[in-house]
N, C-alpha and C positions, 0 to 999 in steps of 0.2 A: 655439309654441316648445317644443322638446324639452329639458327640464332634467332631468339625471340626479342623483339624491340618493344619494351614497355613504354607506352606514351607517358605514364606518370613519372617513370625514372628519367626519361629523355627530357621532360619539362622541369625536373627537380632543380636543375642548374640552368641559369640563364643561357640562352643560345649565343653562339658567336654572332657578331655583327656581319652584315653582308661582305664588308671589306675583309674582316678576319677570315671568313669562310673562303673567300676567293684566294687569299694568301696561302691558306692551308692547302687548298686544291692545287695551286701552282707548285707548291713544295712537294706534294706527294706525286704529282705527275713527273717531276724531275728526279725525285729520289726514292719513290715507292713508299709503301706503308712501313715505316721503320719500327713502329711501336705496337706491341701486342695488345689486342683488345681484351679487356677484363670481363670474365663471365661469372655468373652465379648459376651453376647448372647450365641451362640453355639461355638464360636471360642475360642480355647485354647490360653491363653496369657502367663501363667506362670506354669511350671511344665511339660515341654515336656519330660524330662528324666524320671521323676516319672511315667508319663502316659504310656510311652513305656514299662517300666518294669512291671507295673501293668497289661498291656495287655499281655505281654509275659508269666507271671506266674499266671494270674488269680487272682491278689490281689485286694481286695476292696479299694475304695478311695472315698473321699468327694470332692465336688466342691463348689465354692463360686463365686458370681457375683460381679463385681465392677461397681456400678451404676454411677460412676463419668466419665466413658469413654463416650466422645461425638464424637470422631474422631480417626482416626488411629494415628494422632500425639499425642493425649492423651495417647494412648496405648504405643507408643514408649517412651514418656517421663517417664511413669510409669515404664517400663521395665528398662530404663537407671538408674533411681533412685534406683530401687531395687538392681541392680547389682553393682552400685557404693558403696553400703553399705555392700557388701559381702566380707568377708575376703579372700575367695578363689580366687578372681579375681586378675589377675596379674597387675603389674604397667602399662604395655602397653595397656592391655584391658581397664583399668580404664581411661587412657588418651584418648583413641579412643572414649569411651563412652561420656566423658565430652565434647570432640570436637563436637560430634554429637549433644549433647544437645545444645551447643552454636548455631549451625546452625539452629536447630528447633526454638529456641527462637528468633533468629535474623529474621527468615522468618515470624514469627508471628508478630513481631514488625513492619516489613515492610508492612504487610497486615492490620495493625491497630488492631490486635487481642490481647486480654489479654494473657500474658504468665502464664497460669494457670497450676499448677502441679496437676497431677491426684492422688497424694497421697505422703505422706512423705516417705523417704527411710526407708526400713525395715532392721532389723538386721538378717532376716532369710537367710538361705543359701539353695541351692538346696540339699545339703547333710544332713543338720541337722536343718530344719526349724520347727518352732512351729506351730501347727494348728491354723487357724484363722476362726472362725465360721461365721464371717460377716465382711463386709467392709462398714463402715458408709457412709451415703449419704450426710454428711455435706459438706458445701462449701469447695472447695479445696483451699489450700493456694497458694498465688502468688509465682511463681518460681523466685528465685533470678537471675538477669541477669548475664551473663558471658561476660562482656565487655573486660576485660583484660586477659592477660596470667596468672596473679596472681589469678584471679577469677577461671579460669579453673583449675589451680594447686590445689587450695583449695578444689574445688568440687571433684577432683579426688584423694585427699590426696597425692599429688606429689609435687616436687619442680618445680619452673619455668623452671629451666634448663632441667628437664626431659620432660616437655611439649614441649620445643624447639626440643628436640631429636625426640619425637614422631611425631611432625609436619613434620620434615625433612624426617622421615621414610615413612610417608604417601605419601609424594610428590615424593620421589625419589626411594624408594625401590621396587624391583621386587617382584612379588608374591611368588617366591621361598624363597627369603630372609625373607619376612614377615612370611611365614609358619615356617621357622626355628626359628624365634623369638617367635612365639606363642607356639611352642613345647618345648621351653626352651633350645634349642641347642646353643643359643648365647644370650649374655646379651644385654640390651638396648643400652649401650654405644658402644659396638662393632658393633651392627647392624647399628647404625647411621653412624659409620665410613665406613663400607662396602657399605652403600647406596650411598656414594659419588663416587663409582666406576662405570664404564660403565656397561650397562645392561648385556652384555655377561659375564663379569667377576663376577658380582653378582650371576648370575645363576650358573656358573661353581663352585664357592665357596660353594654355598648352596647345590648343588648336591653332592659335594665331602664330605660333612659332617662337624662336629663340629671343628675338628682340622684345616681344611683348612679355615673355616670361621674365626677362631682366628688368623691364620697367615695372612689372607687378612686384617683384622682389624689392625694388628700390622704393616703391610707394609704401610697402609694409615697413621698411626700416625707417623711413622718414616719419611715418605716423607714430612709431614707437619713440622716436626722439622728441616729437612735439608733445607727447603726453605729459612728461615731467614738467615741461615749460608751462603748460596750461595750469597745472597745479600751483606752480610758483607765482603765477599771475593772479592768483586768488580764486581760481576755479577749482575748488576742492573736490576730491573724489568722494564717493558715498561713505567709505569708512572714515574719512577726515571729517565730513559733515556730522556724522554720528558722534564722533569723539568731541567735536566742538560743542554739540548740543548737550552732551553729558557734563562737560566742563561748566557750561553756563548754569545748568541745573544745580550742580554742586555749589557753585558760588552763591546762587540764590538761597539755597538751604542754609549755607553758612551765615548769610546776612540775616535771615529770619531767626536763626538760633541766637545770634548776637543780640538782636532786638528783644527776644524773649528773656534772655539773661539780664539785660538792662532793666526791663520791667520788673523782674523778680527782685532785683537788688533795690529798686525804688519801693516796692511793697514792704520789703523787710525793714527799710529805713523808717517808713511810716509806722509800722507796727512797733518798732523800738521806741519811737517818739511817743506813742500813745500809752505805752505801758511803763515808761520811765517815771520814778517818784518825783514829786514836786519839791525841789530843794528849798524853795522859798517859803514853804508852809511852816 
C-alpha cells in the first residue's frame, strides 16, 4: 500500500509530547494498532503517530477513505473538528484550532462557497481511538459560523477571556514563548502577560526556563498594578495632562469674557450718564 505523508498536514496539528508519544507506543505494542488510519486518496490525513509506530515495529494497521473530502480546506476543517473533540488537546491548542476554523469559514463565505463540514467531531483520540470501518458518504452538515468571540469559545470549550488571551499570544508572542506554552512550562495567563514584553525580553525569559517565565509574568502584573497608583499620586498620564490643560484654558477664557462683559457694562453706564437730560436746567 502506497501511503503519502504530507509534511504540511503532519505539522498542521501540534505533535504529541515525547511523553505522550512514548505512552502511545507502549499501548500499541501491547494492544496493536486498533484504529484505522484516515486517507484522502493516498495521502495520510489522520494517524501520523500511529503510522510511524507501525512502520517502526512492523505492526499491521487498517486504513479508511473519507469520501467527503473535496479540497484541502475540507481536510483542514475535518482535522480541526477531530482535534477539538479530543480530551488530550490543551486549551491553547483548542483555541488556536478554533481561530483557524474561523479563518477558513470566513474565506469560504467571502468566496461565496458553502461552509460545509467534512464530518462531525469525533470522540476518538490519537491514544485511545475506536476503529472505524467506514466513513459514510452522506451529505456533510453545514458548519456553524464562528462570527463572535463567544462562538469561538464555545467551539473550543473555552471562556471568552481565554480566547482573548490566545489571540494576544498569537499576535505578540515570540516563537520561544509559544514553545514554552505548548510544552506546559507556563500557563496561558502567564504567557499572555509575558507576551506584552519586548521581543528580546520574551526570548530571554523563555530560554531561562520556567522560573524566569513566572518571574517575568509577575513583574508585568505588578507594573500594571502600580500604573493606576502613580496616577492617583499626582503623576497624570498624557491624556490626563491634556485634559487638565484644556480645562485651564477654558477657565482663562471664561475669566477674560467676564472681564470684557464688565468693561462693556461700565461703558454703557458712562454713555447713559453723558446723554441723560439735565433735570436741574
